[in-house]
N, C-alpha and C positions, 0 to 999 in steps of 0.2 A: 491368553490361554494357559496361564500359570496355575500354581496351586496355592491355596490360601493356607493360613497358619494351622487351620484345623485339618489339613490334609485333603480337602475337597477342591474340586476344580473351581477356579474363579470364573470361568466361562463354560458352563455345562452345555451350551449350544454354540456350534461353530459353523459358519457358512463360507463357501469358497466358490467364486465364479471366475472362470478363465475361458478363453477361446479353446476350440478343440485341439487335440494333439499336444497339449502342454503338460502332460505328465501327471494328470489326476490319479491314474491307476497306481503309479509309483508312490504317490503320497498316501494312498489308501493302504498299500502294502506296508509302508513304513510305519503308519499309525497302528495298524493291526499287530505287527510284530513288536512294536514298542509296548503295546498293551500287555502282551504276553511276557516279554523279557524284562521290561523296566517298571511297569505300573502294577504288576501282579493282578491284572484283571482276569476274571474267571471265564467269562463268556463274551465274545466279540461277534457281532453279526455284520456281514458285508452284504448289502442289498442293492440291487439295481433293477431297473424296469424290466429288463429281460435277463434270463439266466445266462445267456452267452456272455454278457458284460461281467456278471458276477464270477463266472467261470474263468474269465481272463485273469482276474485277480488271484483266484485259487491257483491257477497254473503258475503264475509268477512266484507265489509264495512257495509252492512245491519245488520249483526250480532252485530257489534260494536255499531251501532246506537240504536238497540233495547236493548242493555245492558246498555246504558247510557241515562237516561231520559233528562238530560240537553242538550245533543246533539240531541236527538230525537225531542226536542221542536223547534229546528231550522229548521227541515225538513218540507217542505210543500207538497212534493209529491214524491212517489217512484213508478217507472214504472218497472215492472219485466217481461214484455213480451219478449220472446226470440228475440234477435237481435234489441231490442228497449230499452234495460236497461238504466235507468238514475235515478239519485237522484237529486231532486231540493230542494234548501234551500231558506231561506229568502234573500231579496235584490237581487233576480235574479240569485244567484249562482247555479251552476249545475255541476255534474260529469256525463259524458256520457261514454258508454262502446261500443266499435266498433271492428269489425273483419276486418282485412286488406284483407282477402281472398274474401270478398264480396264487396270490394271497400270502406269500412268504413273509415271515416276520411276526405274524399274529401268534400269540401264545408263548413266545420265547422271552424270558427275562435275560437282559444282557447288561454288561457294564459299559460297553462302547458300541454304538450303532453308527455305521458308516454307510450313508445313503448316496450312492452314485446316481447319475442321471437325474439329479434333483429337479431339472427343468420339466420332467414328466411325472413329478410326484403329485398325485391327486389329493384333494382334501380328504376323501374317504380312506385312501391308503395311509395318509398321515395320522388320521384319527385311530386307525387300527394298529399302527406301529407304536405310537407314543406309550401306550400302557406297558410295552415290553420293558420300559426303563424303570417303572415305578417300584419294582421289588428290590432294586439295588440301592445301596447307601450313597454311592458317589458316581452316578452315570454321566456319560457324555455322548452327545449326538452330533454328527457331522452331516451337513448337506453340501454335496459337491456337484456342480453342474456347469452348464453353459447358458448364455442368454436364451430364454425360450422363444421359439418362433410362434407365429399366430396359430399354428396347428397344435402346439403343445399346451397341456394343462399346467401352466406355469404359475398358478395363483399362489400356492404355498411358498414356492421359492421366491416369487416376487415380493410377498409380504415379509418374508425373512430378510430379504435385501433392504426393504424399506425400513424395517426396524433397525438394521445395522447402520444404515446411512443416517437415520435420525439420531443415533447415539444416545437414546434415552434408556436403553436397557443395558445396564452394566454387566449383566451375566451372559451377554451374547457377544461373540466375536465374528466380524464379517470381513473377508478378504476378497478383493476384486482386482483383476488385471484387465484394464480396458482403456481405450482412447477416450478423450474428452471431446465435447461437441465442436470446440474450436480447432481441433487438431487437423492437420493436412492428411487426408487418407493415403496420399502417394508418398509421404515422407518416410524414409526408412527408420527414422527415430520413433515415429508413431508406431510402426510395426514392432520395434524392439520393446517399446513401453508396454504394449498390450500383450506381448507373448513372452513369458519368462523363459521359454525354451528356445527363443530365437538364437540362432547361431550354433545350436547343438542338435536338438531334435528337429527343428524347423529351419529350413534354409531360406536365403534371400530368393533364390530361383523359384522355390515352391510357392512363396507368398506372391511373387510377381506374376506367376502363372494364374493364381486365383484372382488377382486384381484384374487381369486381362479378360477374364471370363465371367466375373460376377458383376451384378449391379452395385451401385454405391451402397444401397441399403443392405444387400446380402453380405457384401464385404465387411461393412461396419459391424454387423452382428456376428457373422460366422468367424471372421479372422481378427477383428479388433475388439471383440467382447462388449460392444455397445448395446445397451438394453433399449428396446422399444416399449413405450408405455402401453401400446395396444397388445403387446405380446405377453403381458403379465396379468392377463385376466380382466382387463377393463370391461365393465358390463355395458356401459353406454359410451360409444366412441366419441372422440373429441370433435370430429366433423359434424356429427348429428347434433351434438349439444350446442356447438357454435351457431348452427343454422337457425336455431329457435331463440337466440338471444335478442332481447329488445329492452334496452335500458330505460325506455320511457313507459314500459308496460305498467298497468295498474288494474286492480280488480274493483268492480262496482257492485257485485252481487254474490250471494252465497259465501260470504267472507268466513273463513275457517282458520283457526289457529291450531297448531300441533306442536307438542313438546317432545323432545328426546334428550335423554341423559346418557352419557357414556357409562359403560359397565363399572369403571373405577370411580365414577361420580366426580371426575376432575373437571368436566366441562359439560355444558348443556346448550341446547339451541331451541329457539322458538321460530317457527316458520309460518307464513301466511299463504293461503291459496284462495282462489275465488274465480268468478266468471267475469271476463272482460266485456266491455260494451259491444265488441264485435263478435261475441259468441265463443271466442277462444278461451282457454283456461290460463290462469296466471299463477305462478309460484315465486316466492321470494323468501330470503332469510330475513326475519324480523329482528332477532337479537341473538347474540352468540357470546357467552361469557364463561369464565372459570367458575367451577362449583355449581351448586343447584339451589342455594338459599335465596337467590334473587327472583326465581321463576314466579312464585305466587304473586308477588307485588306487581311484577311486570305484566303478567297475563290478566290480572284483575283490572289493572289500569286500562289495558287495551280493550278488554271486553266492555268496560264501562264507557269508553269513548266512541265505540263503533257498534253497529248492529251486527252481532256475530251469529253465524249459522251454527257453528259447533266449536268446541275445544276438544281436540283429540289427543290421547296420551297412551303410550305403551302401558299395558296392565302391570308390567313388572318394574315400572319406574320407581316405585316406592313413594310417589308423590300424591297418592290418592287414598282417601279414607271414606268410610261409610257413614252417612248422616241421614237418619230417618229413611233408610232404604235407598238412598241416592249415592252415587259415586261422585264425590266432591274433591276438587283440588285442595290439598291441605293448605290451611291458612286463608281460605276464601270460602265463599258460599256458592262458587260456580260449579254447576253440575257438568261433568265431563263425559265424553264417549270413550270407552276403553277399546283398544285394539289388542287382540291376542297376539303376543309376540311370537309364540311357538305354534300358532294355528293358522286358520284360514284367512283371518283379517289381514295379517301382515303380508301373506303371499298374494292375496288379491290386490292389496295396495301397491305392492311392487310391480305386479303385472300391469296394473293400470297406469302407473307412472312411466314404466318402460314403453308401453304402447303409445302413450300420449306424446312422448318425446319422438319416437320413431315415426309417428304419423303426423308430427308437427302440429298437433292440436293444442299445445301448451306453449307459453312463453315464459322466459325467466329474465332477470335483470342483470345477468352477467356479473355476479358478485364473486370476487376472488376466493372467499372462504368456501363457497359452494363448488366452484370449479375444482379446487384442490381436493375437497372432500369426495366429489364424484370420481375423480381420477384414481382414488385409493380404495373406493368401495368395492368389495367383492361379494360373492354370493354364497349362500348356504342352502342346502336342500330343505324344503318344507313340503312333505307329502309328494305330490306330483309337480309342485311348483318350486319357487325359491323365494328367499328373503335376503335382505342385506345382512352381511355377516358382521355382527357387533362383537364377536367373541375373540378376535385375534389380538386385540390390545396393542396393535402396532400403529394405528392411525385414528384420527378423529373424523368419524363419518356422521356425527350428529346433524350437521346441516342437511345432508342428503336424506337421512331417515326422517327427520322432521318435515321436510318438504314432501316426501312420499306420503306420509300420514295426513298432511294437510290437504293434499289433492284428493286423497281417498275420502276424507271427511266432507270436502266441498261437493263432491260428486254423489254423496250418499244422502238419501232422504231419511234413512233409519238412524238418526243421530239424536242425542240429547241436547236440548237447547240450554245454553249456559245461564241465561237470565230470562226474566219474564218478558223482556222486550227483545228477545233474541233474533226475531226475524229481520233479515237484512232489508234495508229500505234504500238500497242503491247508494249508500254513503261511500265515497272513495276513501280507501284506507290510506292513511299517511302517518 
């Protein structure tokens, strides 16, 4: 979280997760005042899901100002009206306090954005808030929260955490106080490890009382800061996915290949879907590699070896060209079916994939790459439906997206046949 040689933040995005009552509001107060007194930031916004939480920080800062005459001398105005709280300093500096639940944050340009209750930060609020930073030359945003419950919209905070734990984004800092899976829930050292305020703000007796009244799952999340995969916005739960695993599954009809490439083009996946002999649907990951230059050769070879119902690809993949009025996979003569990534095709495909899993009318071969991909795949709104969110850049979900498109193509009669002998003849794909 230091400063580079050019004076800009080395980590313009910072995330912090702790159990409740561990002093997040004090940290927000400290960062806000540091922005005014040490970093010469002009505008700082403190945002929480509810105004009461933002107002708590406002009250703490006002108390500090009133207790320090030298600091009070720098203040030119304090507005305490509900939903309009702000503190103005000399040289035009200001700290504003906004509630996200009332649309607060939209329209304000700021140098530092402190987002409390990040476990309730929705994707729509996040997309509305981010532009507030764009007008500043050296902005920094903080997400501070607790592990989200199943009722929280924790998708944004969960993806932020995933990016931090992956360690692939050098401009992001992530701090977490939590117990590990192997830790003893009843050990005082585990309590101390997960709670930085243990022994000061939080006592042994207080935690012991919680332990006596909470379930193991509640205690692990609420007091030990342990994250639940299901709480961070997993679209298809692990139990439902495991229930339709069949490692011996194979398709014999309507064989369809689908291609997906990550937005940064660092990785791509080809998946297969089709109809099984028992009438259930089948999906599997066919190939998953770095880059995208291997796709044409791989798909052409597969289409040549098997009677293929369709080859489906996202229209924004950059892998399709027009030849004599036909959409053709670059480097091949295979005609492909385009799925509109921003429109109805992708939304319909995702709805079909989700429904097939939940109704157990599809089987998968329990491949690790697909399991990991699905656990990290989140949603984005598309009209009245949804599609897989490929724009976060924090995880590789190409196996999930390609499987979704493959199943859509296999179930669809209105597709382009990739070769003259495209009709499937019941050849088992291998």
